[in-house]
C-alpha positions as CSV (number, residue, x, y, z in Angstrom):
1,X,0.1,0.2,0.1
2,X,1.2,3.6,-0.9
3,X,0.6,5.9,2.0
4,X,1.7,8.9,0.4
5,X,0.3,10.0,-2.9
6,X,2.6,10.4,-6.0
7,X,3.9,13.8,-6.7
8,X,3.9,14.9,-10.3
9,X,5.4,18.2,-11.5
10,X,3.8,19.3,-14.8
11,X,5.2,21.8,-16.5
12,X,2.8,25.0,-17.4
13,X,2.1,24.6,-21.0
14,X,2.4,28.7,-21.0
15,X,6.1,28.5,-19.9
16,X,6.6,25.0,-22.0
17,X,5.0,27.3,-25.2
18,X,7.7,30.3,-24.1
19,X,10.4,28.4,-23.4
20,X,10.1,26.5,-26.8
21,X,9.5,29.8,-29.0
22,X,12.8,31.4,-27.4
23,X,15.0,28.5,-28.0
24,X,13.4,28.8,-31.7
25,X,14.3,32.4,-31.9
26,X,17.6,31.9,-30.1
27,X,18.3,29.4,-33.2
28,X,17.0,31.4,-36.0
29,X,18.8,34.7,-34.8
30,X,21.9,32.7,-34.7
31,X,21.3,31.1,-38.3
32,X,20.3,34.0,-39.9
33,X,23.3,35.7,-38.5
34,X,25.4,33.3,-40.1
35,X,23.8,33.7,-43.4
36,X,23.1,37.5,-43.7
37,X,25.6,39.0,-41.7
38,X,29.1,39.4,-43.6
39,X,32.4,38.0,-41.1
40,X,34.4,40.9,-40.5
41,X,38.2,41.7,-40.8
42,X,40.5,44.6,-40.0
43,X,43.0,45.5,-41.6
44,X,45.7,48.5,-41.5
45,X,45.1,51.5,-42.3
46,X,48.7,51.9,-44.9
47,X,47.1,49.0,-46.3
48,X,43.8,50.6,-46.8
49,X,45.4,53.4,-49.0
50,X,48.0,50.5,-50.9
51,X,44.7,49.2,-52.1
52,X,43.1,52.3,-53.1
53,X,46.0,53.6,-54.9
54,X,46.2,50.1,-56.8
55,X,42.7,51.1,-57.9
56,X,41.3,47.4,-56.0
57,X,38.2,49.7,-53.9
58,X,35.0,50.5,-55.5
59,X,33.6,52.3,-52.1
60,X,33.9,53.3,-48.7
61,X,31.7,54.0,-46.1
62,X,32.9,56.4,-43.1
63,X,31.7,56.2,-39.7
64,X,32.5,58.1,-36.7
65,X,35.3,55.8,-35.5
66,X,35.0,52.7,-38.9
67,X,36.1,52.9,-42.4
68,X,33.8,50.0,-44.1
69,X,35.7,49.3,-47.3
70,X,33.6,47.7,-50.3
71,X,36.2,45.8,-52.7
72,X,36.1,45.6,-56.1
73,X,34.6,42.5,-57.3
74,X,36.9,39.6,-59.2
75,X,35.1,38.6,-62.2
76,X,36.6,34.9,-63.2
77,X,35.5,31.7,-64.8
78,X,33.1,29.8,-62.7
79,X,32.6,26.3,-62.5
80,X,28.9,25.8,-63.6
81,X,28.7,23.0,-61.1
82,X,29.8,24.5,-58.2
83,X,27.8,27.7,-59.2
84,X,25.0,25.7,-59.3
85,X,25.8,24.5,-55.8
86,X,26.6,27.8,-54.5
87,X,22.7,29.1,-55.4
88,X,21.6,26.4,-52.5
89,X,24.8,27.0,-50.0
90,X,25.9,31.0,-50.5
91,X,29.3,31.1,-49.6
92,X,30.1,34.0,-46.3
93,X,31.4,37.2,-47.5
94,X,34.3,39.0,-45.8
95,X,33.7,42.9,-44.2
96,X,36.8,44.5,-44.3
97,X,37.4,47.5,-42.4
98,X,39.9,50.0,-40.8
99,X,40.2,52.7,-38.1
100,X,39.5,56.4,-38.9
101,X,42.8,58.4,-38.8
102,X,43.1,62.0,-39.3
103,X,44.2,62.2,-43.0
104,X,43.6,65.2,-45.0
105,X,44.3,63.9,-48.0
106,X,42.4,60.6,-47.6
107,X,39.6,62.7,-49.8
108,X,41.8,64.0,-52.4
109,X,43.1,60.3,-53.2
110,X,39.7,58.6,-52.9
111,X,38.4,61.2,-55.2
112,X,41.7,60.7,-57.8
113,X,40.8,57.0,-58.1
114,X,37.7,57.5,-59.0
115,X,36.5,55.6,-55.2
116,X,33.2,56.3,-54.1
117,X,33.0,57.2,-50.6
118,X,29.8,58.9,-47.5
119,X,29.3,59.6,-44.2
120,X,27.9,56.6,-42.8
121,X,24.5,57.1,-40.3
122,X,24.6,55.8,-37.3
123,X,21.2,54.9,-35.9
124,X,20.9,53.3,-32.0
125,X,17.1,52.7,-32.5
126,X,18.0,49.6,-29.5
127,X,14.4,48.7,-29.0
128,X,13.8,48.8,-32.8
129,X,16.5,46.4,-33.3
130,X,15.1,44.3,-30.4
131,X,11.6,43.8,-31.3
132,X,12.3,42.7,-34.4
133,X,15.2,40.6,-33.7
134,X,13.5,38.5,-30.9
135,X,10.2,39.7,-29.8
136,X,8.3,39.8,-32.7
137,X,10.0,35.9,-33.7
138,X,9.1,34.6,-30.3
139,X,6.0,35.6,-30.5
140,X,5.2,34.6,-34.3
141,X,6.7,30.8,-32.9
142,X,4.8,31.1,-29.7
143,X,1.6,31.7,-31.8
144,X,2.5,28.8,-34.1
145,X,3.5,26.2,-31.7
146,X,0.2,26.6,-29.6
147,X,-2.0,26.5,-33.0
148,X,-0.1,22.8,-33.8
149,X,-0.4,21.6,-30.0
150,X,-3.9,22.5,-29.3
151,X,-4.4,20.9,-33.2
152,X,-2.8,17.6,-31.8
153,X,-4.9,18.0,-28.4
154,X,-8.0,18.1,-30.2
155,X,-7.1,14.6,-32.3
156,X,-6.0,13.2,-28.9
157,X,-8.0,14.8,-26.0
158,X,-7.2,17.3,-23.8
159,X,-4.5,18.6,-25.4
160,X,-0.9,18.0,-25.5
161,X,0.2,18.3,-21.9
162,X,-3.1,16.7,-20.7
163,X,-3.5,13.6,-23.2
164,X,-4.0,11.1,-20.4
165,X,-6.7,13.5,-19.1
166,X,-10.4,11.3,-19.1
167,X,-12.8,13.4,-22.1
168,X,-15.7,12.2,-20.0
169,X,-18.7,15.0,-20.3
170,X,-20.1,15.5,-17.0
171,X,-23.6,15.9,-16.5
172,X,-25.8,17.2,-13.5
173,X,-29.1,16.2,-13.1
174,X,-30.9,19.1,-14.8
175,X,-28.7,18.9,-17.3
176,X,-29.8,15.3,-18.5
177,X,-33.0,16.0,-19.0
178,X,-34.2,12.7,-18.9
179,X,-36.5,10.4,-15.5
180,X,-37.9,7.4,-15.4
181,X,-41.1,8.9,-16.8
182,X,-39.4,9.3,-20.6
183,X,-38.6,6.1,-20.6
184,X,-41.4,3.6,-21.8
185,X,-41.4,0.1,-22.8
186,X,-38.7,-1.2,-20.9
187,X,-40.2,-1.4,-17.5
188,X,-38.2,-4.6,-16.4
189,X,-34.8,-2.7,-16.9
190,X,-36.3,0.3,-15.3
191,X,-37.1,-2.1,-12.1
192,X,-33.8,-3.2,-12.1
193,X,-31.9,0.3,-12.3
194,X,-34.9,1.5,-9.7
195,X,-32.8,-0.3,-6.6
196,X,-29.6,1.4,-7.5
197,X,-30.9,5.1,-7.5
198,X,-32.3,4.0,-4.4
199,X,-29.4,2.5,-2.9
200,X,-27.9,5.9,-4.0
201,X,-30.4,8.3,-2.4
202,X,-30.8,5.9,0.6
203,X,-27.6,3.5,1.5
204,X,-28.0,3.2,4.8
205,X,-31.5,1.1,4.3
206,X,-29.0,-1.7,2.4
207,X,-25.7,-1.3,4.6
208,X,-27.8,-2.2,8.0
209,X,-28.8,-5.5,6.7
210,X,-25.2,-6.4,5.2
211,X,-26.2,-5.7,1.3
212,X,-23.7,-4.2,-0.4
213,X,-24.5,-1.5,-3.6
214,X,-23.6,-3.1,-7.2
215,X,-20.3,-2.2,-8.5
216,X,-21.6,-1.9,-12.1
217,X,-24.4,-3.0,-14.3
218,X,-24.2,-3.6,-18.2
219,X,-27.0,-2.8,-20.1
220,X,-27.4,-5.1,-23.6
221,X,-29.7,-5.1,-26.0
222,X,-30.0,-4.2,-30.2
223,X,-29.1,-0.4,-31.0
224,X,-32.1,1.7,-30.7
225,X,-34.3,0.0,-27.0
226,X,-32.9,2.8,-24.9
227,X,-29.8,2.0,-23.7
228,X,-28.4,4.8,-23.0
229,X,-31.3,7.0,-22.4
230,X,-32.0,4.8,-19.5
231,X,-28.4,5.4,-18.4
232,X,-29.4,9.3,-18.4
233,X,-32.6,8.5,-16.7
234,X,-31.0,6.6,-13.8
235,X,-28.7,10.2,-13.3
236,X,-31.7,12.1,-13.5
237,X,-33.8,10.4,-10.6
238,X,-30.6,10.1,-8.3
239,X,-29.7,13.9,-8.7
240,X,-26.2,12.8,-8.8
241,X,-23.2,14.0,-11.3
242,X,-23.5,11.7,-14.3
243,X,-19.9,11.0,-16.4
244,X,-21.0,9.9,-19.7
245,X,-18.3,9.0,-22.0
246,X,-17.9,6.1,-25.2
247,X,-15.4,3.3,-25.3
248,X,-13.6,4.7,-28.2
249,X,-12.6,8.2,-26.3
250,X,-10.2,6.1,-24.1
251,X,-8.2,4.6,-27.0
252,X,-5.3,6.3,-28.9
253,X,-2.3,5.7,-31.1
254,X,0.0,6.1,-28.1
255,X,0.1,3.1,-25.7
256,X,-0.7,4.4,-22.2
257,X,-3.2,7.5,-23.3
258,X,-5.8,5.2,-22.7
259,X,-4.8,3.4,-19.4
260,X,-4.3,7.2,-18.7
261,X,-7.8,8.2,-19.4
262,X,-9.1,5.5,-17.6
263,X,-7.5,6.4,-14.1
264,X,-8.4,10.3,-14.3
265,X,-12.1,9.2,-15.1
266,X,-12.1,7.4,-11.7
267,X,-10.5,10.2,-9.8
268,X,-13.0,12.8,-10.7
269,X,-15.6,10.8,-10.3
270,X,-14.5,9.9,-6.6
271,X,-14.3,13.8,-6.2
272,X,-17.9,13.8,-7.1
273,X,-19.0,10.9,-5.1
274,X,-22.0,9.5,-4.8
275,X,-22.3,10.2,-9.1
276,X,-22.7,7.6,-11.9
277,X,-19.7,6.6,-14.8
278,X,-22.0,5.8,-18.1
279,X,-19.1,3.8,-20.8
280,X,-21.4,3.5,-24.1
281,X,-20.1,1.0,-26.2
282,X,-17.6,-0.5,-23.9
283,X,-17.2,-3.8,-26.4
284,X,-14.4,-1.0,-28.0
285,X,-12.1,-1.6,-25.0
286,X,-13.6,-4.6,-23.2
287,X,-12.8,-6.9,-25.7
288,X,-11.7,-10.2,-24.6
289,X,-7.6,-10.6,-24.9
290,X,-8.2,-14.2,-25.7
291,X,-7.3,-14.0,-29.2
292,X,-5.1,-15.8,-31.1
293,X,-4.4,-13.5,-33.9
294,X,-2.7,-11.2,-31.6
295,X,-3.7,-8.2,-29.6
296,X,-3.6,-4.3,-29.3
297,X,-1.5,-3.1,-26.8
298,X,-3.3,0.1,-25.9
299,X,-6.9,-1.6,-25.9
300,X,-5.4,-4.2,-23.6
301,X,-3.8,-1.8,-21.2
302,X,-7.1,0.4,-21.0
303,X,-9.1,-2.9,-20.3
304,X,-6.4,-4.0,-17.7
305,X,-6.8,-0.4,-15.9
306,X,-10.7,-0.5,-16.0
307,X,-10.0,-3.9,-14.9
308,X,-7.9,-2.6,-11.8
309,X,-9.7,0.5,-11.1
310,X,-13.5,-1.3,-11.1
311,X,-11.5,-3.5,-7.7
312,X,-10.1,-1.0,-6.4
313,X,-12.7,1.3,-5.6
314,X,-15.3,1.3,-2.7
315,X,-18.5,1.4,-3.6
316,X,-20.0,2.2,-0.7
317,X,-18.8,5.6,-1.2
318,X,-21.5,5.9,-4.1
319,X,-19.6,5.5,-7.2
320,X,-22.0,3.2,-10.0
321,X,-20.8,2.2,-13.2
322,X,-23.4,1.7,-16.1
323,X,-22.2,0.6,-19.6
324,X,-23.9,-0.2,-22.8
325,X,-23.0,-2.4,-25.7
326,X,-25.0,-4.6,-28.1
327,X,-22.4,-6.9,-28.6
328,X,-21.9,-8.8,-25.1
329,X,-20.4,-12.1,-26.1
330,X,-17.3,-10.2,-27.4
331,X,-16.5,-9.3,-24.0
332,X,-13.6,-10.0,-21.8
333,X,-14.9,-12.7,-18.7
334,X,-12.4,-10.9,-16.7
335,X,-15.3,-7.8,-17.2
336,X,-18.2,-9.7,-16.6
337,X,-17.7,-11.6,-13.3
338,X,-19.4,-10.4,-10.0
339,X,-17.6,-7.6,-8.3
340,X,-17.4,-5.9,-11.6
341,X,-20.2,-5.8,-13.5
342,X,-22.5,-7.0,-11.4
343,X,-26.0,-7.3,-13.2
344,X,-26.6,-7.9,-16.9
345,X,-29.9,-6.1,-17.6
346,X,-31.3,-7.5,-20.5
347,X,-32.9,-4.0,-22.9
348,X,-35.0,-5.9,-25.4
349,X,-37.3,-4.7,-28.2
350,X,-40.4,-4.3,-26.5
351,X,-43.7,-5.7,-26.8
352,X,-47.2,-4.9,-28.5
353,X,-48.3,-3.2,-24.7
354,X,-44.2,-1.0,-24.8
355,X,-44.8,0.0,-28.1
356,X,-48.1,1.4,-27.3
357,X,-46.5,3.2,-24.1
358,X,-43.4,4.3,-26.3
359,X,-45.5,5.8,-28.7
360,X,-47.5,7.9,-25.9
361,X,-43.9,9.2,-24.7
362,X,-43.3,10.6,-28.4
363,X,-46.9,11.9,-28.9
364,X,-46.7,13.9,-26.1
365,X,-45.5,17.2,-27.7
366,X,-47.0,16.4,-30.6
367,X,-50.8,17.5,-32.0
368,X,-53.0,14.4,-32.5
369,X,-56.4,13.8,-33.8
370,X,-58.3,12.6,-31.0
371,X,-59.4,9.6,-32.7
372,X,-55.8,7.9,-32.9
373,X,-55.3,4.4,-32.4
374,X,-52.4,3.9,-31.1
375,X,-53.3,0.1,-30.6
376,X,-53.4,-0.3,-34.3
377,X,-50.0,1.6,-35.0
378,X,-48.7,-0.7,-32.4
379,X,-49.7,-3.4,-34.0
380,X,-48.4,-2.8,-37.6
381,X,-45.0,-2.0,-36.0
382,X,-44.1,-5.5,-34.3
383,X,-40.1,-6.1,-34.3
384,X,-39.6,-1.8,-34.4
385,X,-37.4,-0.2,-31.7
386,X,-38.0,3.0,-29.7
387,X,-36.1,4.9,-31.9
388,X,-37.7,3.5,-35.1
389,X,-41.4,4.7,-33.3
390,X,-40.1,7.5,-32.6
391,X,-39.0,8.1,-36.5
392,X,-42.5,7.0,-37.4
393,X,-43.8,10.2,-35.0
394,X,-42.2,12.5,-36.5
395,X,-42.7,11.3,-40.0
396,X,-46.0,11.2,-39.0
397,X,-45.9,15.1,-38.0
398,X,-43.8,16.2,-41.0
399,X,-46.3,14.2,-43.5
400,X,-49.7,16.4,-41.5
401,X,-47.9,19.5,-42.3
402,X,-47.2,18.7,-46.2
403,X,-50.6,17.8,-46.1
404,X,-51.6,21.7,-44.8
405,X,-53.2,20.0,-41.5
406,X,-53.2,21.4,-38.0
407,X,-52.5,18.1,-36.3
408,X,-51.8,14.5,-37.3
409,X,-54.5,11.9,-38.5
410,X,-54.5,8.0,-38.1
411,X,-53.7,7.7,-41.7
412,X,-50.1,9.9,-41.2
413,X,-48.9,7.6,-38.9
414,X,-50.2,4.5,-40.9
415,X,-47.9,6.3,-43.8
416,X,-45.3,6.6,-41.4
417,X,-45.1,2.5,-40.7
418,X,-44.9,2.3,-44.5
419,X,-42.0,4.7,-45.0
420,X,-40.3,3.3,-42.3
421,X,-40.8,0.0,-43.6
422,X,-40.4,0.4,-47.6
423,X,-39.6,4.0,-48.0
424,X,-41.2,6.9,-50.0
425,X,-43.8,6.7,-52.6
426,X,-41.1,7.2,-55.9
427,X,-43.5,8.9,-58.1
428,X,-41.1,9.5,-60.9
429,X,-40.9,5.7,-61.3
430,X,-43.5,4.4,-64.0
431,X,-43.8,1.4,-64.4
432,X,-44.8,0.2,-68.3
433,X,-48.1,-2.2,-68.9
434,X,-46.6,-5.5,-68.6
435,X,-44.8,-4.6,-65.3
436,X,-47.2,-3.4,-64.0
437,X,-49.3,-6.4,-64.4
438,X,-46.6,-9.0,-63.3
439,X,-46.1,-6.8,-60.2
440,X,-49.9,-6.8,-59.7
441,X,-50.5,-10.8,-60.0
442,X,-46.8,-10.9,-57.5
443,X,-48.5,-9.1,-54.9
444,X,-52.1,-10.8,-55.4
445,X,-50.3,-13.8,-55.6
446,X,-48.7,-13.4,-51.6
447,X,-52.0,-12.2,-50.5
448,X,-54.3,-14.9,-51.7
449,X,-51.8,-17.2,-50.8
450,X,-52.3,-15.6,-46.8
451,X,-56.5,-15.4,-47.1
452,X,-56.1,-19.2,-48.2
453,X,-54.1,-20.3,-45.0
454,X,-55.3,-20.5,-41.6
455,X,-51.6,-19.7,-39.9
456,X,-50.9,-16.4,-41.0
457,X,-51.9,-12.5,-40.5
458,X,-54.7,-11.3,-42.3
459,X,-53.7,-8.4,-45.5
460,X,-53.9,-5.1,-43.9
461,X,-53.7,-3.1,-47.7
462,X,-52.0,-4.8,-51.1
463,X,-50.5,-1.5,-53.3
464,X,-48.1,-1.6,-56.5
465,X,-46.9,1.9,-56.5
466,X,-43.0,1.9,-56.3
467,X,-41.3,2.7,-53.3
468,X,-37.7,4.6,-52.8
469,X,-36.2,1.5,-51.0
470,X,-36.9,-0.6,-54.1
471,X,-40.1,-2.2,-54.0
472,X,-42.4,-2.2,-56.8
473,X,-45.3,-3.0,-54.6
474,X,-46.0,-4.8,-51.3
475,X,-48.5,-7.0,-49.4
476,X,-48.5,-5.7,-45.9
477,X,-50.5,-8.2,-43.3
478,X,-51.2,-7.0,-39.4
479,X,-51.3,-9.3,-36.9
480,X,-54.3,-9.7,-34.6
481,X,-52.1,-10.2,-31.7
482,X,-49.0,-10.1,-30.4
483,X,-46.8,-13.8,-30.8
484,X,-44.0,-14.9,-29.4
485,X,-43.9,-18.3,-30.6
486,X,-44.1,-19.1,-34.1
487,X,-45.3,-23.0,-34.5
488,X,-43.6,-25.2,-37.7
489,X,-47.0,-24.9,-39.2
490,X,-47.1,-21.2,-39.1
491,X,-43.5,-21.4,-40.8
492,X,-44.6,-23.1,-43.5
493,X,-47.2,-21.0,-44.3
494,X,-45.0,-18.1,-44.1
495,X,-42.6,-19.7,-46.6
496,X,-45.6,-20.8,-48.6
497,X,-46.5,-16.8,-49.0
498,X,-43.7,-15.8,-49.1
499,X,-43.0,-17.8,-52.5
500,X,-46.6,-17.4,-53.9
501,X,-45.7,-14.0,-55.6
502,X,-43.4,-16.0,-57.7
503,X,-45.4,-19.0,-58.6
504,X,-48.3,-16.3,-59.7
505,X,-45.5,-15.1,-62.8
506,X,-45.2,-18.4,-63.6
507,X,-48.5,-19.4,-63.6
508,X,-50.1,-16.1,-65.6
509,X,-46.7,-15.0,-67.7
510,X,-44.6,-18.4,-67.8
511,X,-41.5,-16.2,-66.8
512,X,-39.5,-15.5,-64.0
513,X,-38.5,-11.7,-62.6
514,X,-36.5,-10.6,-60.4
515,X,-39.0,-9.6,-58.3
516,X,-38.8,-12.3,-56.2
517,X,-35.1,-11.7,-54.7
518,X,-36.1,-10.9,-51.1
519,X,-38.6,-13.1,-51.2
520,X,-36.6,-15.9,-51.7
521,X,-33.8,-14.8,-49.3
522,X,-36.2,-14.5,-46.8
523,X,-37.9,-18.0,-48.0
524,X,-34.6,-19.5,-47.3
525,X,-33.5,-18.3,-44.2
526,X,-36.6,-19.4,-42.4
527,X,-36.7,-22.4,-43.7
528,X,-32.6,-22.7,-42.8
529,X,-33.7,-21.5,-38.9
530,X,-36.5,-24.2,-39.0
531,X,-33.9,-27.1,-39.8
532,X,-30.8,-26.1,-38.2
533,X,-31.7,-24.2,-35.0
534,X,-35.2,-24.7,-34.0
535,X,-35.3,-28.7,-34.4
536,X,-38.2,-29.3,-36.7
537,X,-37.0,-31.4,-39.2
538,X,-37.6,-34.9,-39.4
539,X,-33.9,-36.5,-40.2
540,X,-32.0,-33.7,-38.1
541,X,-34.5,-33.6,-35.4
542,X,-33.5,-31.6,-32.3
543,X,-29.8,-31.6,-33.7
544,X,-28.5,-27.8,-33.3
545,X,-26.6,-27.4,-37.1
546,X,-26.2,-23.3,-36.4
547,X,-25.8,-21.3,-33.3
548,X,-26.5,-17.6,-33.6
549,X,-23.9,-14.6,-33.3
550,X,-24.4,-11.1,-32.9
551,X,-27.8,-12.3,-31.2
552,X,-28.3,-8.2,-31.2
553,X,-26.9,-7.0,-34.4
554,X,-27.2,-9.0,-37.8
555,X,-27.8,-11.7,-35.8
556,X,-26.1,-14.2,-38.5
557,X,-25.3,-17.9,-37.9
558,X,-22.3,-20.0,-37.8
559,X,-22.4,-23.8,-39.1
560,X,-21.9,-26.1,-35.8
561,X,-21.5,-29.3,-38.4
562,X,-19.2,-31.1,-40.7
563,X,-19.6,-29.7,-44.2
564,X,-21.4,-33.0,-45.4
565,X,-23.9,-32.3,-42.7
566,X,-24.3,-29.1,-43.9
567,X,-24.6,-30.6,-47.5
568,X,-27.4,-32.7,-46.6
569,X,-29.0,-29.6,-44.6
570,X,-28.7,-28.0,-48.0
571,X,-30.4,-30.6,-49.4
572,X,-33.3,-30.3,-46.5
573,X,-33.7,-26.9,-46.9
574,X,-34.3,-27.3,-51.0
575,X,-36.6,-30.1,-50.0
576,X,-39.0,-27.6,-48.1
577,X,-39.0,-24.9,-50.5
578,X,-39.8,-27.3,-53.1
579,X,-43.1,-28.3,-51.6
580,X,-43.8,-25.1,-50.4
581,X,-43.5,-24.1,-54.1
582,X,-45.5,-26.8,-54.7
583,X,-48.1,-26.1,-52.2
584,X,-48.6,-22.3,-53.6
585,X,-48.8,-23.5,-56.7
586,X,-52.0,-25.9,-56.0
587,X,-53.8,-23.4,-54.4
588,X,-53.5,-20.8,-57.0
589,X,-54.4,-22.5,-59.6
590,X,-57.5,-23.8,-57.7
591,X,-58.2,-19.9,-57.2
592,X,-57.3,-18.4,-61.2
593,X,-60.9,-16.7,-61.2
594,X,-59.5,-14.2,-57.6
595,X,-56.3,-13.8,-59.0
596,X,-57.5,-12.2,-62.2
597,X,-60.0,-10.3,-60.6
598,X,-58.1,-8.9,-57.7
599,X,-55.5,-8.1,-59.9
600,X,-57.5,-6.2,-62.5
601,X,-58.7,-4.4,-59.7
602,X,-55.4,-3.4,-58.1
603,X,-53.6,-2.6,-61.4
604,X,-56.7,-0.1,-61.7
605,X,-56.9,1.6,-58.2
606,X,-52.9,0.7,-58.0
607,X,-53.6,0.2,-53.9
608,X,-56.3,-1.5,-52.1
609,X,-56.9,-2.2,-48.9
610,X,-57.4,-5.7,-47.0
611,X,-61.5,-4.9,-46.9
612,X,-62.0,-4.6,-50.4
613,X,-59.4,-7.7,-51.0
614,X,-61.5,-9.8,-48.7
615,X,-64.6,-8.3,-49.9
616,X,-63.9,-9.4,-53.7
617,X,-62.7,-12.6,-52.8
618,X,-65.3,-13.4,-50.6
619,X,-67.8,-12.6,-53.5
620,X,-65.8,-14.8,-56.0
621,X,-66.0,-18.0,-53.4
622,X,-69.7,-17.5,-52.2
623,X,-71.6,-16.7,-55.2
624,X,-74.6,-18.9,-53.9
625,X,-74.9,-17.2,-50.7
626,X,-74.9,-13.9,-52.1
627,X,-77.5,-14.9,-54.5
628,X,-79.7,-16.5,-51.7
629,X,-79.6,-13.4,-49.4
630,X,-80.7,-11.2,-52.7
631,X,-83.7,-13.6,-53.1
632,X,-84.8,-13.5,-49.1
633,X,-84.4,-9.5,-49.8
634,X,-87.1,-9.7,-52.9
635,X,-89.2,-12.3,-51.2
636,X,-89.6,-9.6,-47.7
């Protein structure tokens, strides 16, 4: 243990710049004097007179006590190579002088030999000479060095003299402006964090029973679910200082800088305790050190320092560390053990009620029509996170302004949902009649496969208006309730719906187009997941052939079996897709009348609702019932 703090003598940056500028000024003056001021050499007065009488003097300058002598330049042939180099390295000239002697014949002698002469004027302005030679260059160099140092400091954080200082932003409660009332859809996460807030307010209640405050809590979840917002809400609820920093702010090109910033951050936090430290994107420095391809010395030193600091501080002082990441699987195991990050708080995508609550939070400051149905919007946005819902509300408000309305209506919100999903309507993209018919039959194929099967969500809308995200048309389905599980039959029916668009093209036009690319991709993903992950294959049973990686980001899967088994897996996927294709073809051929009539109606209207679609389908499938109803009306 150390009983005394280490004393560090930090040189004042101003003094540092002044010393540097003076040293550079001295060097500059020495260099200029060496190159520009001629070397002075004194000669006898008699030698001076002999030179004048020998016609070797061009001019003289007579001063109070000195005569400066300028001899005539010798003209000689110069080697071109040496002349070239003399242009870069000029030779230093020699200045001859002699003392002044009372010689009444000097002027006549100079005139007789055509020597130019003048009386030298002595200017003793020492202040101007000092200013030009020393003060002005030093000031300019000081400004130059200061500008360079500040520029480097911005890139390295904290200035050149404070490169190891933490650049965490500190917010007080009145600056975060966020409390738990501003966070919706994450009730479980708020409950876990509310205990931390209570501990910061009433530590004695917990210490009385022997409970210790958690040192850290790790917020884990997909992007946009509100991890940073939750951390700010904790600080707002606790009314304590809130240090916010990103994991990438610790890492620099210089080894040891990150570790120094970690030390400085915890030093500041200890001085402000009780407080909260929030490290966003902690995976930037917390990546596992078990790397067979070599590591990053700076990142690993920063991580080691973070681990050491988390072990060293006393949690009873009221310093809580919050961190957020969407890649928990790559974090170092030492970072996740109890005693460092004691809690892992999952911030998942919100469910149906959570989406409704989030929408209520975001529409508080937006003028809404009284007949707004947020439940319908929540049903239509399954899988959306808080950031998506905030974006949808803003898009709806912008659309209401474009339509010159004073308030947002339900239509604006539904259109905003479609904008987020498929993009805006692309009005300048005009399809040819042939392409419009292909797209119409393609989308009606999806809709019919949806309506003719039991385990599918009802159709909400069909459109063949192109969108900016590349879709030439789409069929929108609206679930009647929130689903948390999918059965094998539901997956197979969904695959059939996805392939029905291509099947409609094949039946009607006897062709295949590129419009089914996204449908085929999604159908393959579902079939692969059903067999490789969900254990729904008769051939492989419950064998896990793939495992998910980066589940909170792209959620891609990595093989967990041999290459031979992968080949068999591909064959099984092809078999499932082929059976779904045959099922879709069978259903559409049995309902060709409905396919043609609904497609013709869609071509004419370009967009039809789910009610219109079902009305036409029911009229075709139940003509007798309609006829009986009309006869009953006549009899009455």
